[in-house]
C-alpha positions as CSV (number, residue, x, y, z in Angstrom):
1,X,4.5,30.7,-8.5
2,X,7.8,31.2,-6.8
3,X,10.2,28.2,-6.8
4,X,12.8,27.7,-4.1
5,X,15.7,30.2,-4.7
6,X,18.8,28.6,-6.2
7,X,21.6,28.4,-3.7
8,X,25.4,28.1,-3.8
9,X,24.9,24.3,-3.9
10,X,23.8,24.7,-7.5
11,X,27.4,24.2,-8.7
12,X,27.8,21.1,-6.6
13,X,25.1,19.1,-8.5
14,X,22.1,17.3,-7.3
15,X,23.8,14.3,-5.7
16,X,26.1,16.7,-3.7
17,X,23.1,18.6,-2.6
18,X,21.3,15.4,-1.4
19,X,24.4,14.2,0.4
20,X,24.8,17.6,2.1
21,X,21.2,17.6,3.2
22,X,20.8,13.8,4.0
23,X,20.7,14.3,7.8
24,X,18.2,17.2,7.5
25,X,15.9,15.2,5.2
26,X,15.9,12.3,7.6
27,X,15.1,14.5,10.5
28,X,12.2,16.0,8.6
29,X,10.9,12.5,7.8
30,X,11.1,11.7,11.5
31,X,8.9,14.7,12.3
32,X,6.4,13.4,9.7
33,X,6.5,9.9,11.2
34,X,5.8,11.2,14.7
35,X,2.3,12.3,13.7
36,X,-0.1,9.3,14.4
37,X,-2.2,9.7,11.3
38,X,-4.2,6.5,11.7
39,X,-7.1,6.9,9.3
40,X,-9.1,4.0,10.6
41,X,-9.5,5.4,14.1
42,X,-11.7,8.4,14.7
43,X,-9.7,9.4,17.8
44,X,-6.9,10.2,15.4
45,X,-8.9,12.4,13.0
46,X,-7.1,15.6,14.3
47,X,-3.7,13.9,13.8
48,X,-4.6,12.9,10.3
49,X,-5.6,16.5,9.5
50,X,-2.4,17.7,11.1
51,X,-0.3,15.3,8.9
52,X,-2.0,16.8,5.8
53,X,-1.2,20.3,6.9
54,X,2.4,19.3,7.7
55,X,2.9,17.7,4.3
56,X,1.4,20.7,2.5
57,X,3.8,23.1,4.3
58,X,6.7,20.8,3.5
59,X,5.7,20.9,-0.2
60,X,5.6,24.7,-0.1
61,X,9.0,24.8,1.5
62,X,10.2,22.6,-1.4
63,X,9.0,25.3,-3.8
64,X,5.6,24.1,-4.9
65,X,2.1,25.6,-4.5
66,X,0.2,23.4,-2.2
67,X,-3.4,23.3,-1.0
68,X,-5.3,21.1,1.5
69,X,-8.7,20.0,0.1
70,X,-11.3,19.0,2.6
71,X,-13.5,15.9,1.9
72,X,-16.2,14.2,3.8
73,X,-13.4,12.0,5.1
74,X,-9.7,12.9,5.5
75,X,-8.1,15.7,3.6
76,X,-6.4,15.4,0.2
77,X,-3.2,17.4,-0.4
78,X,-2.4,18.7,-3.9
79,X,0.8,20.6,-4.9
80,X,1.8,21.9,-8.3
81,X,5.0,23.1,-10.0
82,X,4.4,23.9,-13.7
83,X,7.4,26.1,-14.5
84,X,8.6,23.7,-17.2
85,X,5.9,25.0,-19.5
86,X,3.1,23.4,-21.6
87,X,5.5,21.6,-23.9
88,X,7.2,19.7,-21.2
89,X,5.8,16.4,-19.8
90,X,3.8,16.4,-16.6
91,X,4.4,13.9,-13.8
92,X,1.7,13.2,-11.2
93,X,3.1,11.8,-8.0
94,X,0.7,9.9,-5.8
95,X,1.2,8.8,-2.2
96,X,-0.7,8.6,1.1
97,X,0.1,10.1,4.5
98,X,-2.3,7.9,6.5
99,X,-1.0,4.8,8.3
100,X,-2.2,1.6,9.7
101,X,-3.1,1.2,13.4
102,X,0.0,0.4,15.5
103,X,-1.6,-2.3,17.6
104,X,-0.5,-4.6,19.2
105,X,1.7,-2.0,20.9
106,X,3.4,-4.4,23.2
107,X,5.1,-6.1,20.3
108,X,7.0,-2.9,19.2
109,X,10.6,-2.9,20.3
110,X,10.4,1.0,20.3
111,X,7.4,3.3,20.3
112,X,5.5,3.1,17.0
113,X,5.4,6.9,16.6
114,X,8.9,7.7,17.9
115,X,11.2,6.9,14.9
116,X,14.3,4.9,15.9
117,X,17.2,3.7,13.8
118,X,18.5,0.2,14.4
119,X,20.8,-1.7,12.1
120,X,20.4,0.7,9.3
121,X,16.6,0.7,9.5
122,X,14.1,3.4,10.4
123,X,11.6,1.8,12.7
124,X,8.2,3.6,13.0
125,X,4.6,3.2,11.8
126,X,4.4,4.6,8.3
127,X,8.1,4.6,7.7
128,X,7.8,2.6,4.5
129,X,4.0,2.6,4.1
130,X,3.9,5.3,2.8
131,X,5.4,8.3,4.5
132,X,9.0,7.5,3.8
133,X,8.4,6.6,0.2
134,X,6.2,9.7,-0.4
135,X,8.6,12.0,1.4
136,X,11.6,11.1,-0.7
137,X,9.6,12.5,-3.7
138,X,9.3,15.8,-1.9
139,X,13.0,15.9,-1.2
140,X,13.8,15.0,-4.9
141,X,11.6,17.9,-6.0
142,X,13.3,20.2,-3.5
143,X,16.8,19.1,-4.7
144,X,16.1,20.3,-8.2
145,X,14.5,23.6,-7.2
146,X,17.2,24.4,-4.6
147,X,20.1,23.7,-6.9
148,X,18.7,24.9,-10.3
149,X,15.6,26.9,-9.5
150,X,13.7,24.7,-11.9
151,X,12.6,21.1,-12.7
152,X,13.1,19.3,-16.0
153,X,9.3,18.6,-16.2
154,X,6.1,19.7,-14.6
155,X,5.2,18.0,-11.4
156,X,1.9,17.6,-9.5
157,X,1.7,15.8,-6.1
158,X,-1.5,14.4,-4.8
159,X,-1.5,12.7,-1.3
160,X,-4.5,11.2,0.4
161,X,-5.3,10.3,4.0
162,X,-7.6,7.3,3.3
163,X,-5.5,4.7,1.4
164,X,-5.5,2.4,4.4
165,X,-9.3,2.5,4.6
166,X,-10.1,2.0,0.9
167,X,-9.6,5.5,-0.7
168,X,-13.3,6.1,-0.5
169,X,-13.2,9.8,-1.5
170,X,-10.2,9.9,-3.8
171,X,-11.7,8.5,-7.0
172,X,-14.5,11.2,-6.9
173,X,-11.9,13.9,-6.2
174,X,-9.8,12.8,-9.2
175,X,-12.9,12.8,-11.4
176,X,-13.9,16.2,-10.2
177,X,-10.4,17.6,-10.6
178,X,-9.1,15.7,-13.6
179,X,-8.1,18.9,-15.3
180,X,-5.9,19.9,-12.3
181,X,-4.4,16.4,-12.1
182,X,-3.9,15.8,-15.8
183,X,-0.5,14.2,-16.5
184,X,1.5,12.2,-19.0
185,X,2.4,9.6,-16.4
186,X,1.4,8.8,-12.8
187,X,4.3,7.7,-10.5
188,X,3.7,5.9,-7.2
189,X,6.2,4.7,-4.6
190,X,4.2,2.5,-2.3
191,X,5.7,-1.0,-2.8
192,X,8.8,-3.0,-2.2
193,X,12.0,-3.9,-4.2
194,X,12.5,-7.5,-5.0
195,X,15.6,-7.7,-2.7
196,X,18.1,-5.4,-1.1
197,X,20.2,-3.7,-3.8
198,X,17.8,-4.8,-6.5
199,X,15.8,-1.9,-7.8
200,X,12.4,-2.9,-9.1
201,X,9.5,-1.7,-11.3
202,X,6.1,-3.1,-10.5
203,X,4.0,-4.6,-13.3
204,X,1.0,-6.0,-11.3
205,X,-1.0,-5.5,-8.1
206,X,-3.7,-7.6,-6.6
207,X,-7.1,-6.1,-5.9
208,X,-9.1,-6.4,-2.7
209,X,-12.5,-7.3,-1.4
210,X,-12.7,-6.9,2.4
211,X,-15.5,-8.3,4.5
212,X,-16.8,-8.4,8.0
213,X,-18.8,-11.5,8.9
214,X,-21.0,-11.2,12.0
215,X,-22.8,-14.2,13.5
216,X,-25.4,-13.6,16.2
217,X,-27.1,-16.2,18.4
218,X,-28.7,-15.7,21.8
219,X,-29.6,-12.2,23.0
220,X,-26.8,-12.2,25.6
221,X,-23.8,-14.4,26.6
222,X,-25.1,-17.5,28.3
223,X,-23.8,-19.9,31.0
224,X,-22.1,-22.6,28.9
225,X,-23.1,-25.2,31.5
226,X,-26.8,-24.3,31.6
227,X,-27.2,-23.7,27.9
228,X,-24.3,-25.4,26.1
229,X,-25.4,-28.3,23.9
230,X,-29.0,-26.9,23.5
231,X,-28.2,-23.4,22.0
232,X,-26.2,-22.9,18.8
233,X,-22.8,-21.4,19.7
234,X,-22.1,-18.4,17.3
235,X,-18.3,-18.9,17.7
236,X,-18.6,-22.5,16.6
237,X,-20.9,-21.5,13.8
238,X,-18.4,-18.9,12.5
239,X,-15.6,-21.4,12.8
240,X,-17.6,-23.8,10.6
241,X,-18.3,-21.1,8.0
242,X,-14.6,-20.1,7.8
243,X,-13.6,-23.7,7.5
244,X,-15.6,-24.0,4.2
245,X,-13.6,-21.3,2.5
246,X,-10.7,-23.6,1.4
247,X,-10.2,-27.2,0.5
248,X,-7.2,-29.3,1.5
249,X,-5.1,-28.1,-1.4
250,X,-5.5,-24.4,-0.4
251,X,-7.9,-23.6,-3.2
252,X,-10.8,-21.2,-2.4
253,X,-14.1,-23.1,-2.5
254,X,-16.5,-20.3,-3.0
255,X,-18.4,-21.3,-6.2
256,X,-17.5,-19.1,-9.1
257,X,-14.5,-17.5,-7.3
258,X,-12.0,-18.4,-10.1
259,X,-14.3,-17.9,-13.1
260,X,-12.7,-14.6,-14.1
261,X,-9.1,-15.3,-13.2
262,X,-6.8,-14.6,-16.0
263,X,-4.1,-17.3,-16.0
264,X,-0.5,-16.3,-16.5
265,X,1.2,-17.5,-19.7
266,X,4.0,-20.0,-19.6
267,X,6.4,-17.2,-20.7
268,X,5.3,-15.1,-17.7
269,X,5.6,-18.0,-15.3
270,X,9.1,-18.9,-16.6
271,X,10.2,-15.3,-16.1
272,X,9.1,-15.4,-12.5
273,X,11.0,-18.7,-11.9
274,X,14.2,-17.1,-13.2
275,X,14.2,-14.4,-10.4
276,X,16.7,-15.1,-7.6
277,X,14.2,-16.3,-5.0
278,X,14.8,-18.7,-2.1
279,X,11.8,-20.2,-0.5
280,X,13.8,-21.1,2.6
281,X,14.9,-17.5,3.1
282,X,11.3,-16.3,2.6
283,X,10.1,-18.7,5.2
284,X,12.7,-17.6,7.7
285,X,11.7,-14.0,7.2
286,X,8.1,-14.8,8.1
287,X,9.1,-16.9,11.2
288,X,6.7,-19.6,10.0
289,X,7.5,-23.3,10.5
290,X,6.3,-24.1,6.9
291,X,4.8,-22.4,3.9
292,X,1.4,-23.1,2.5
293,X,-1.0,-21.9,-0.2
294,X,-2.6,-23.1,-3.4
295,X,-1.2,-26.4,-4.6
296,X,0.5,-26.4,-8.0
297,X,2.0,-22.9,-7.8
298,X,5.3,-21.4,-6.7
299,X,5.5,-19.0,-3.8
300,X,5.9,-16.0,-6.1
301,X,3.0,-17.1,-8.3
302,X,0.8,-17.5,-5.2
303,X,1.8,-13.9,-4.2
304,X,1.5,-12.2,-7.6
305,X,-0.7,-14.3,-9.9
306,X,-3.3,-16.1,-7.7
307,X,-6.2,-14.8,-5.7
308,X,-6.6,-15.5,-2.0
309,X,-9.2,-15.6,0.8
310,X,-7.7,-14.9,4.3
311,X,-9.0,-14.5,7.8
312,X,-7.6,-11.2,9.2
313,X,-9.2,-11.2,12.6
314,X,-11.5,-13.0,15.0
315,X,-13.5,-11.8,18.0
316,X,-15.9,-13.7,20.2
317,X,-16.7,-14.6,23.8
318,X,-14.4,-14.2,26.8
319,X,-10.7,-13.8,26.0
320,X,-9.4,-12.3,29.3
321,X,-7.3,-13.8,32.0
322,X,-8.5,-17.0,33.6
323,X,-11.7,-18.9,32.9
324,X,-15.2,-17.6,32.3
325,X,-17.5,-20.3,31.0
326,X,-19.8,-18.5,28.6
327,X,-21.6,-19.4,25.4
328,X,-21.0,-16.2,23.4
329,X,-23.9,-14.2,22.0
330,X,-21.9,-13.0,19.0
331,X,-18.9,-13.8,16.8
332,X,-17.1,-11.7,14.2
333,X,-14.4,-12.3,11.6
334,X,-12.6,-9.9,9.3
335,X,-12.0,-11.6,5.9
336,X,-10.1,-10.3,2.9
337,X,-9.9,-11.6,-0.6
338,X,-6.9,-10.5,-2.8
339,X,-8.0,-10.4,-6.4
340,X,-6.2,-10.8,-9.7
341,X,-7.2,-9.8,-13.2
342,X,-10.1,-10.0,-14.2
343,X,-11.9,-10.4,-10.9
344,X,-14.2,-7.6,-9.8
345,X,-14.7,-6.7,-6.1
346,X,-18.5,-6.4,-6.6
347,X,-18.8,-9.8,-8.0
348,X,-16.7,-11.4,-5.3
349,X,-19.0,-9.6,-2.8
350,X,-22.0,-11.3,-4.3
351,X,-20.3,-14.7,-4.4
352,X,-19.1,-14.4,-0.8
353,X,-22.5,-13.5,0.5
354,X,-24.2,-16.3,-1.4
355,X,-21.6,-18.8,-0.1
356,X,-21.9,-17.8,3.6
357,X,-25.7,-17.8,3.4
358,X,-25.6,-21.3,1.9
359,X,-23.2,-22.8,4.6
360,X,-24.4,-21.0,7.7
361,X,-26.0,-23.3,10.2
362,X,-29.6,-22.9,11.5
363,X,-29.9,-21.2,14.9
364,X,-27.8,-18.1,14.2
365,X,-28.2,-14.9,12.1
366,X,-25.3,-14.1,9.7
367,X,-24.6,-10.8,8.2
368,X,-21.8,-10.2,5.6
369,X,-20.6,-6.5,5.2
370,X,-18.4,-5.5,2.3
371,X,-16.2,-2.8,3.9
372,X,-14.1,-1.8,1.0
373,X,-12.4,-3.1,-2.2
374,X,-10.2,-2.3,-5.2
375,X,-9.7,-3.7,-8.6
376,X,-6.5,-5.6,-9.5
377,X,-4.0,-4.0,-11.9
378,X,-1.6,-5.3,-14.5
379,X,0.5,-3.5,-17.0
380,X,3.0,-4.1,-19.8
381,X,6.4,-2.8,-18.4
382,X,7.5,-1.0,-21.5
383,X,7.6,2.5,-23.1
384,X,9.5,5.7,-22.6
385,X,8.5,6.2,-19.0
386,X,9.5,2.7,-18.0
387,X,12.8,3.2,-19.9
388,X,13.4,6.5,-18.0
389,X,12.8,4.7,-14.7
390,X,15.2,2.0,-15.6
391,X,18.0,4.5,-16.4
392,X,17.3,6.5,-13.2
393,X,17.3,3.4,-11.0
394,X,20.6,2.2,-12.6
395,X,22.1,5.6,-11.8
396,X,21.2,5.4,-8.1
397,X,21.8,1.7,-7.5
398,X,24.4,0.9,-10.2
399,X,22.3,-2.1,-11.1
400,X,19.6,-2.9,-13.7
401,X,16.0,-2.9,-12.4
402,X,13.9,-6.1,-12.4
403,X,10.2,-6.4,-13.3
404,X,8.2,-7.8,-10.4
405,X,4.6,-8.2,-9.1
406,X,3.1,-7.3,-5.8
407,X,0.7,-9.2,-3.7
408,X,-0.8,-6.1,-2.0
409,X,-3.3,-3.6,-3.3
410,X,-3.3,0.1,-4.2
411,X,-6.9,0.8,-5.0
412,X,-6.5,4.1,-6.8
413,X,-4.1,2.8,-9.5
414,X,-6.9,1.6,-11.9
415,X,-8.9,4.7,-11.2
416,X,-5.9,6.9,-12.3
417,X,-5.6,5.1,-15.6
418,X,-9.4,5.1,-16.2
419,X,-10.1,8.7,-15.2
420,X,-6.9,10.5,-16.3
421,X,-6.0,8.2,-19.3
422,X,-2.4,8.2,-18.1
423,X,-0.1,5.2,-17.6
424,X,0.9,4.3,-14.0
425,X,4.5,3.6,-13.1
426,X,5.2,1.9,-9.8
427,X,8.7,2.3,-8.4
428,X,9.0,1.1,-4.8
429,X,11.8,1.5,-2.3
430,X,10.6,-0.8,0.5
431,X,12.1,-4.2,1.1
432,X,10.7,-7.7,1.8
433,X,10.0,-8.3,5.5
434,X,9.5,-4.6,6.3
435,X,6.4,-5.3,8.5
436,X,4.3,-2.7,6.7
437,X,1.1,-3.6,8.5
438,X,2.7,-5.2,11.5
439,X,4.6,-4.2,14.6
440,X,8.2,-2.9,14.1
441,X,7.5,-1.5,10.6
442,X,10.8,-0.3,9.1
443,X,12.4,1.3,6.0
444,X,16.0,1.0,5.0
445,X,18.0,4.2,5.7
446,X,19.9,3.5,2.5
447,X,16.8,3.1,0.4
448,X,15.4,6.4,1.7
449,X,18.4,8.2,0.5
450,X,19.1,6.2,-2.7
451,X,15.4,6.3,-3.5
452,X,15.6,10.1,-3.3
453,X,18.6,10.0,-5.7
454,X,16.7,7.8,-8.1
455,X,13.6,10.0,-8.2
456,X,15.8,13.1,-8.6
457,X,17.4,11.3,-11.6
458,X,14.0,10.2,-12.9
459,X,12.9,13.7,-13.5
460,X,16.0,14.3,-15.6
461,X,15.4,11.1,-17.5
462,X,11.7,11.9,-18.1
463,X,12.7,15.2,-19.7
464,X,15.4,13.5,-21.8
465,X,12.9,10.9,-23.0
466,X,10.7,13.6,-24.3
467,X,13.4,15.3,-26.3
468,X,13.5,14.3,-30.0
């Protein structure tokens, strides 16, 4: 294993090296972002494979040994640097190089795969989810190896290309290669800070159960004048099914849905209420005229502590320009449930299917497919790794980190803890309102660079925490 050769920048220190190479690091990120590695679309399979190879080569340039592992789906990249020796702690860094589809393209102010800086933000699909956040780890590793020829700890990087489609092949890969991936702590940057300038450590994630509901009626689309009123309309049937998912107070009405929900304690709820959060500002960020959700809970509690059931997409009938009076043959909805401890995706699947079967009207055939899911995660934000992260974030941001939750899902987190027996530490450098799955996704330029500084410092703090 040959690390990057130390250069004359060694004497300048890590921060000086990062400052001197900030423009180059950003240019390299832009090259990464230009690859349309959309894992959900088969027409982008070659792009996704190209992104894996590009990342592996970048890790080699940084000074690591990297290999691209083929799977039945998209490739998994693994890179190693173990020069610190067996007595030093090992950090496993996880991220993903695949991205969400960019549609609707017409809503992007600049092309989704041509990175553009506006108002201190990097606009591109994948900028914050998760290429930008993953790549700052690569640059932090390179900073150590370029200036000192070594790292304070052993580092392994694993990056997948299927996070946005449920990480189907990663758990099996981790199980099969748990010796290769063994670590003292798993570090993930795929989340947001609580607010600009407010470094954050994540203590909870919601899980996911994602469904496709298909309703089929007549064999073909029918003339709505000739058949309307005598044939059950699949679009109307689907609308009625979806309308049964919530009551007037925003509570999910699927029987048994809340049976395994672990309620937050009064201490935890009070801690959330003390965070500097303004509902009016949150609403303005969304562009919504009013906020909604489950009655009896604050916005942050709805996002972090409560489960949801949301319609993600609808498709039926004629939606083109002008009028076409058809009674549609089929209707489809994408529906996702965000889960909290101790809900299980498999159980929610059973409950969802039973509920839809019970409320579906006669005259149509209904099929519920569970596309993918992930367990919720919750952790006690304490211990030497969390303390090391706190010190590193304070060095980069000159401000103490806050402990926050996250409404989204990272399916592999629980699998890492279960298979590797290592704690997971989530340190995100995104920001609220970054449009991670929407048009005009962005990442703060400042956070890309300060995040790199924080992770660079984190490796030092990890080693320091292991020293008696």
